N, C-alpha and C positions, 0 to 999 in steps of 0.2 A: 455292051452297047448302051444299056440303060445307064450305066455308070458314067460313060462318056457324055451322054445327053444331059445328065444331071450336072456334071461338071461344066459343060458349055452354058447351061442355064445360069449357073452361079456366076460364071465369068461375065456373061452379058448383063446380069443384074448389077454386079459390081461396077461395070463400066457405065451403066446408066446412072448409078448413084454418084459417080465421080464426074459426070458430064456437067457442063456449064448450066444447063437448063435446070438442074436440081440444086444449084448453089443458092444459099439463102439470100433473099433481098434484105436490104438494110434501110431502116428509117431511124434517124437520130433527131430527136426533138429537144430543142434547147430554149429555156425561158430565162429572160434577163432579170437578174437580181432576185431570183426565187429562193427563199430560205428553206431549210430542210424540213421544217414542221408546218409548212403553209397549206398542206393538203389534208383532207379528212383522213386519208389512209396513212398519213405519216404523223398524225397526232393532233391536228387542229380541232378545237372543240365545236365550232359551228360553221366553218366554211363547207360549202357543198361542191364536191368534185366527183360526181358519180362515174364518169367515164375513166378518169384517172384511177379511181378506186377499183374499177373493174380490171384495168391494166395491172394494177398491183396484185389483185386476187388471182389473176391468171398467170402471174409471173413472179419475179423475185424483187424484193426490196433490199437494197444495200443500206443497212441501217447506219453504218458509219462511213459515209462518203464525204470526201473533202476536195476542195480546190487547193492547189499549191501556191497560188497567188490570188488574193481576193480582190480582183479588179478585172473589168470586162475584157479589154483587149488581150492582156497577158493570159488570162484563163482560157479564152477562146482559142488562142494560138496553141495552148497546151493540149486542149481537146483534139485539135486538128493534127498536131505533130507528134504527140506522145512524149513530149520533152518539157523540161522545166523552162521558165522564162529566161533564165540566164543562158540557156542553150539555144533556144530559137530566136532570142534577141528582141522580142516584143515585150519590153519591160514596163511600158507606160501606155496610156490610152492615146489612140489616134496619132501615134508618131509614125514617121517614115519607116516602112518595113526594112529591116536590115537585109533580108533575103527576098527581094521583090518577085523573083520567079519561083520561089519556094524549092530551090534545087538542093540547098544544103540540108534542110530538114523538111522534106516533102510531106504534104498532108496525106491522111489516109485516103482522101478522095482521089488524089493523083495516083496513088498506088493501086487503088481499086480500079480506077479507070484503065490503067495500064494492064491490070490483070483481067480485063474483060467485062467490067461493069459499066453500065450507063449511069452517069452521075448527075444529080441536080441539086442546086442550092436555092433556097427560097427564104428570104428574110434578112434580118439584121446581121451584117458582117462585122463592122466596127473594128477593123484592123487596117490602118492607113485611111486617110480622109478622102476617099472617093468611092463611087458606087460601081465602077467598071467591073466587068467579069474577071474572076481570078482563075489561075491555073487549076486544072483538075476537074472542072465541071462542064459537062456537055450542055446543061441548061442552067441559066443564071437569072435570078430576079432578086434585086436588092435595092437599097437606098443609101444615101450618104449619111455617115455618122449615126446619130440617134434616130433620124427620120422624124416623121410626124404621125400622130395618131389619126388625125382626120385628113382625108384627101391627100395622101402622101405622094411625093414625086418618086417614081420608080425607074429602075434601069433593068430592062429585060433583054438579055443577050446583046447589050450595047445600045439598045434603043431607049431613049428617055421619054417618059410620058407621065402625066398626072392621073392618078387613079381616083375613084370616087368611093367614099365610105370609110369605115373604121379599119385601121391597119390590120388588126387581128383577123377580121372577116376576110379581108383581101388576101392575106397570106393563106388562110384556110382554103379559099377558092382556088388559088394557084397550086396549092399542094394536091388538091383533088384532081385538078386538070393534069398535073404531071403523072399522077398514079393511074389515070384513065387512058394514058397514051399506050398504044399497042407497041410492044417491043419484043425482040428475040433474046436480048441479054438480061441477066439479073440486074436489078437497079439498086442504087444507093441514093436516098433522098435525105438531105440535111435541111430540116425546117427550123428556122431560128426566129422566135418571136421578139418583137420590140417590147411588148408587155413582159413584166409588170414594172418596167423602168419608169421613173418620173420624167416629165410631169404627167401624173397619172390621170388619164382621161378614159373612163370606161364608156361603153356604148350607152346611148340614151336608155335603152331597155334595161340596163343593169345599174343605172345611176342611183337607185334607191335600195339596192340589195343590202341586207344586213343592217339597215338603219335602226332596227330594234335590238341590235347586239352591242355588247360592251367589250372594248379591247382590254384584255387582262393586263394588269400592271406587272411588268417584269420584276423578278426578285432583285435584280441588280440595278434597278432604276435609281435607287438612293445611294449608289456607290459614291463614297467620298474621295476615292483615289488616294487615300492615305497609304504611304509606303510604296506607291507605284511610281513609275517614271514621271518626271516633271513635265515632259513633253505631252503626256496624256492630259494632265490638268490644263495645260496651255491649249490643247486641242478643244477641250470642252468649253473653255472660256471664249475662245475665238468663234466657236460654233454658235454660241448664244449672242455674240457680237455680230454674227453673220459676216465674218471676215474669213479670208482664206490665207492671207499672206503674213499677217503680223499678230503676235500675241500681246496681251497686256504686259506692262513693264514689271508688275509684281505678280508672281505666281505663288499662291499660298500652298502650304504643305498638305492641306486637305481642303476639299471644296465644301461650301455650305450646302444645306439641303436644296434639292431641285424644286422647280415650280410644281404645283399639284398635278397629278397625273390626269391627262385628258383621255377619258375612255371612249369618246365619240369623235376622235380626230378624223376629219373627212379624208385627208390625204392617205392615212393608213387604211381606212375602210376601202378607199378606191383601189389600193394595192390588191385586196382580196376580190373586189368586184371585177377587176380585169381578168381574173382567172376563169371566169365563166365562159367567155368566148374561146379561150384556149381549150378548156375541157370539152366544149362542143366540137371543136376541130378534131381533137383526138378521137372522139366518138365517131365522127364522120369517116375518119381514116380507117378505123377498125371495121366499120360497117362495110365500106367499099372493099377492103381486102378480103373480108369474109365472103362477100358476094362474088369476088373474082376467084375464090378458091386459093388465095395466096396468103391468108392470114397466118397459118401455122408454119409457113416457110419464109416468114419475114421476121427478122430481128428488129424489135421495136425497143428503143432505149429513150427514156425521158429523163432530163436532168435540168438543173439550174447552173448558170455559169459561175455564180458565187453566192455566198449567203447575204444576209442583210439584217441590220439592226432595226428593231422595232421598239426602241426606247431602252434596250439593255445598255447599262453603263451610260445612260443619258444620250445615247448616240442614235443617229440615223446613218445611212450609207453603209460602208463595209471597210475594207483595207486592213484594219487591225487584226490581231491574231486570236481574238476571242472566238469562242465556239460559234456564236450566231453568225459570224462573218465568214468563217472558213468551211462550215458544214453545208452540204448541198443535198437536195433530194435526188435519188437515183433509182429508177425503176427499169426493169428489163422483162420483156415478154418474148420468149422463144421456146415453145414446148419441147423441141428435141433435146434441149439442154437445161433450160431454166424451169425448175419444178414449180408448179402453180402453188402460190401461197407461201413459198419459202422465204426465209430471211437470212441474209448473209451478215454476219457480225464483224468479219474482218475488215480492215481499213481498205477502202477502194478510193482511187484518186482520179482526177480528170485526165491525168497523163496515161491512164490505163485504157481509155476508150479506143485510141487508134490501134494499139497492138491487139486488143480484143477483137475488133472488127476484122482486121487482117487475118488473124488466126482462124476465126470462124468462116471466113470467106475462102480460105485456102491460099492466101497470098503471103509470101514470105515477109516476116517482120524484119525490117532493117536494123542493123546493130546500133544505130544511133538513138533509137527509141529507149527512153528511160522508164516507161511504165511497164506493167505486166498484164498479160492476158488474164481475164477473169475465168477462163475455161476451168482451171484447176479448182477455183472456189465453187463454181457451179457443179462440178463433179464431186464435191465434198472433200477434196484433197487440200487441206490447209497447211500441210507440212512445208516449212520453209517460207511461208508467206510473211510479208513485212510486219514488223513490230513497231515501226516508227516511220515518219516521213519528214521531209524538209519543207519548211514554209519560207517564202521570200516575198518581200514587197520592196519596190523601188520608188524613190521620191517622185511624186506626181504633182497634180494641181494643188493639193492641200499641203501647203508648205510646212505646217506644224507637225506633220507626220513624217518622220525620217525613214531612211532605209531600215528594213526589218529583216531579221533572219531568225528562224526558230526551229524547234523540233517538237513534234507531238507524238507521244507514245500512246499505248492503250490507256494509261492511267495518269500520265504526267505531261506537263507542257513547260517548255522554256522558250522565252522570246528575248532577243537582244536587239539593240539598235547600234550597229557597228560603227556608224559615223558620228555618233553623239556620245558625249560623256554623260551617262545616266545609269540608273539602276536596271539590272535585269529583272525579268518577271519569271517566277517559278510557281506553278499551281499544281496542287494535288487534286485532280479532276474527280476522284471518287469522293473525297471528303469535302470538296469545295466546288461543286459542279457549276456554280454561277461565277466562279473566278473573282471572288471578292478579296481574298487574302493572299497577298504576294509573300511567298516564303523565301525569297532569295536572300533576305538579310537575317533569316532565322537561324541561329547557331545550331539548332537541332537538325536542320536540313542541310548543313554544310557539305556533308558527303554526297547527298543527293544532288545538290547543285553542281558539285565537281563532276559527278558521273554524267549528268545531263550535258554539261558543257563538253565533256569528252565525246559523248555520242554525237553531239551536234557537229563537232569538228570532223568526225569520221564521215558523216553524211555529206558535209560540204566538200570534202576531198573526193568521195566516191562519185558525186554528181558533177564535179568540175566547177563548183561555185567559186566565183572570185568577184571582188568589187573593183 
């Protein structure tokens, strides 16, 4: 009799653990143009991000996290769908969505919603040029395109109104409001900040932060681009001409030295100043979840949509396949699986987010998703994990930057411009971490170039890449 009672207790306990009420909540926080090393906890020498540092200390840092396309709209669609840009079809910024009802490559929000979650979206969407609610979200608050930092016009569940205040503070308030709502279902909140995208306008209270700091000069700032693709030299020259569509008639084989480094550049300092309001928002969310008793049953993931150049290779913006452009910050807090203070060294991608969330929520991962759940990495099982990934970029507003396709392994990188007759780029990332020396034409690396080209072709075939 006692054995039967014990068995019944175990069965009831198992049923309780499997019930919807115990399924984890989800909060995904995305920052626009946030490079991988912009936080104190990911290596920045003087930026102050105490709440994000705490998130990292209580969770996992994916040290080698990347986007598969370094451009806002394609990367955001990859986070949502778990697929490459050439699969979901959002290959450029603000274009008409190929799949407007998201039926061919549904988002993780649609799948979680169908699986019993209450879903909310708050912030910048930036996929197709309108602010109307998108499929998969029970609650919606967003703005058209880039939106405005001050007094933005917002669309809340189809109602348009003008808000008062700074964009980041407004989004923080709406996130808290969503989390304070009483509900019976587990929830998924996608909080997407406009910051730190330009034109960078911090709050008045943050306008003078870091004024006593100096921006470190990047090692690659004096890159001459000798031996690199001609289109890159054209891009640098047109950037200094403040042009997007045409390059100078004469492109030298290498560039002269750049202007002196500006260690107090206001626009770059504003980039970091904008993080303060985001960090405060993350702190408020954590505090509320803790007060509600939901903190340890909530998956919190924090990321950037793509990297950003802060003068590396004389560049601003992103798009190119250099490390500063393709690497992103990625933090995860979820005590049942993500060990506090742990660091994952394996390559994690933006296309992994959707299958990871579905996996942890107990929702079937559809076969079209090309990413992989991080569950195995968090459990310490790295067997069979990826050793490389495909990078792609499609011609967008900056006409001097052509279509790009490349492969990044643990130690090497190859980038090609398939629509342009130009040299390939081959970098030994261990020997040349700042990517100053293109080895594609080096006879000593002929075999390596051949093998990387072969690996790239395999990846393109496996992922269905086609131009």
